[in-house]
C-alpha positions in Angstrom: 14.3 -26.5 -16.5 10.5 -26.8 -16.4 8.6 -24.5 -14.1 5.2 -25.8 -13.1 2.2 -23.9 -11.7 0.7 -24.8 -8.3 -2.8 -26.3 -8.9 -4.2 -24.5 -5.9 -2.7 -21.0 -5.7 -1.2 -20.7 -9.3 2.2 -19.7 -8.1 5.4 -21.1 -9.7 6.8 -24.4 -8.5 10.5 -24.7 -9.2 12.2 -28.1 -9.8 12.9 -29.9 -6.5 10.2 -27.9 -4.6 6.7 -28.6 -3.6 4.5 -31.7 -3.5 3.1 -33.8 -6.3 -0.1 -35.7 -5.9 -1.2 -38.4 -8.4 -4.9 -39.3 -8.2 -6.2 -42.8 -9.1 -7.2 -41.7 -12.5 -3.5 -40.7 -13.2 -4.3 -36.9 -13.0 -1.2 -35.1 -11.6 -1.7 -32.2 -9.1 1.4 -30.1 -8.2 1.5 -27.9 -5.1 4.0 -25.2 -4.2 3.9 -25.8 -0.4 2.1 -27.9 2.2 -0.4 -25.1 2.8 -1.8 -25.6 -0.8 -1.7 -29.4 -0.4 -3.6 -29.4 2.9 -6.2 -27.1 1.5 -6.6 -29.4 -1.5 -7.0 -32.4 0.8 -9.6 -30.5 2.8 -11.5 -30.1 -0.6 -11.4 -26.3 -0.4 -12.3 -24.4 -3.6 -9.4 -22.1 -4.6 -11.9 -19.6 -5.9 -13.3 -19.1 -2.4 -9.9 -18.9 -0.6 -8.9 -15.3 -0.5 -5.1 -15.6 -0.9 -5.3 -17.6 -4.1 -4.8 -16.2 -7.6 -8.2 -17.7 -8.7 -10.0 -15.7 -6.0 -8.2 -12.5 -6.9 -9.1 -12.8 -10.5 -12.7 -13.8 -9.8 -13.2 -10.8 -7.6 -11.5 -8.2 -9.8 -8.4 -7.8 -7.7 -6.0 -8.9 -10.5 -6.2 -8.5 -14.2 -8.0 -11.3 -16.1 -8.4 -10.1 -19.7 -4.9 -9.4 -20.9 -3.3 -10.8 -24.1 0.1 -11.1 -22.4 -1.2 -14.0 -20.3 -1.4 -16.0 -23.5 2.4 -16.3 -23.5 2.4 -18.1 -20.1 0.2 -20.9 -21.4 1.6 -24.4 -20.9 2.5 -26.1 -24.2 2.9 -29.8 -24.2 4.2 -30.1 -27.7 8.0 -29.6 -27.9 9.1 -26.9 -30.3 12.2 -26.9 -32.4 14.0 -23.5 -32.4 16.8 -22.0 -34.3 19.1 -19.3 -33.0 17.3 -16.3 -34.7 13.9 -17.4 -33.4 15.3 -17.8 -29.8 16.9 -14.3 -29.9 13.7 -12.7 -31.2 11.7 -14.5 -28.5 14.0 -13.2 -25.8 13.6 -9.6 -27.1 9.9 -10.1 -27.3 9.7 -11.4 -23.7 11.3 -8.1 -22.5 8.8 -6.0 -24.4 5.9 -8.1 -23.2 7.0 -7.9 -19.6 7.2 -4.1 -20.0 3.6 -3.9 -21.5 2.3 -6.2 -18.7 3.8 -4.0 -16.0 2.3 -0.9 -17.5 -1.2 -2.5 -17.9 -1.0 -3.7 -14.3 -0.1 -0.2 -13.1 -3.1 1.2 -15.0 -5.3 -1.5 -13.5 -4.2 -0.7 -9.9 -4.6 3.0 -10.5 -8.2 2.5 -11.8 -9.0 0.4 -8.7 -7.7 3.1 -6.3 -9.7 6.0 -7.9 -12.3 6.5 -5.2 -10.1 5.3 -2.3 -8.8 8.7 -1.2 -12.2 10.3 -0.9 -13.5 7.3 0.9 -10.7 7.4 3.4 -11.3 11.2 4.0 -15.0 10.6 4.7 -14.1 7.8 7.1 -11.5 10.0 8.9 -14.0 12.9 9.2 -16.7 10.5 10.6 -14.2 9.1 13.2 -13.1 12.6 14.3 -16.8 13.7 14.6 -17.6 10.6 16.8 -14.6 11.1 19.1 -14.2 14.9 19.1 -14.0 14.8 22.9 -10.6 13.1 22.7 -9.3 15.5 20.2 -10.4 18.9 21.5 -7.9 20.9 23.7 -8.4 21.3 27.4 -8.7 25.1 27.0 -11.7 24.7 24.7 -13.3 22.5 27.4 -12.7 25.1 30.1 -14.3 27.8 27.9 -17.4 25.6 27.5 -17.6 25.1 31.3 -17.2 28.9 32.1 -20.1 29.1 34.6 -18.0 27.0 37.1 -15.0 29.4 36.9 -15.0 32.8 38.4 -14.3 35.7 36.1 -10.8 37.2 36.3 -10.4 40.5 38.1 -7.7 43.0 37.3 -5.9 44.5 40.3 -3.4 47.4 40.1 -0.2 46.7 42.1 1.6 49.8 43.6 5.2 50.4 42.6 7.7 49.7 45.4 9.1 52.9 46.9 12.8 53.8 46.9 13.1 53.1 50.7 12.4 49.4 50.1 15.1 49.1 47.4 18.0 50.1 49.6 20.7 47.5 50.3 20.7 45.8 53.7 23.2 46.8 56.3 25.3 44.3 58.1 
């Protein structure tokens, strides 16, 4: 089973999926879906379209310099394997995948270093701009104290025993 790469977005094209376009000079372009094919026909540059792998690599969103990518290269020359080499290759693939995941996690962690401080600054600025929506009504009343009369304390006399007697029928 041969897995191809989409010419436009670099995603995997499985057998029986996608579109294949052959130019007059016999160059073959494979696309994973019609979205990629239409963008190709509109002569869009994949490095300028934000959702493509080429854009993400060019703008530092994805890793570009990693030795594990060398294993994904397309090789047109058929290789002859024996069982031992195939077993070692499968073991190596698992190790390489683990290394790639760790490197990718480090890459994402490095990218997110200043994000938390930036978000806190943005939140503080937003609160400062719209403090009138956040502050409690009691705080507003205290600010507008000249409009409200001051409270006066009044002593209330205790009811006498005559008033507490039960009613007669």
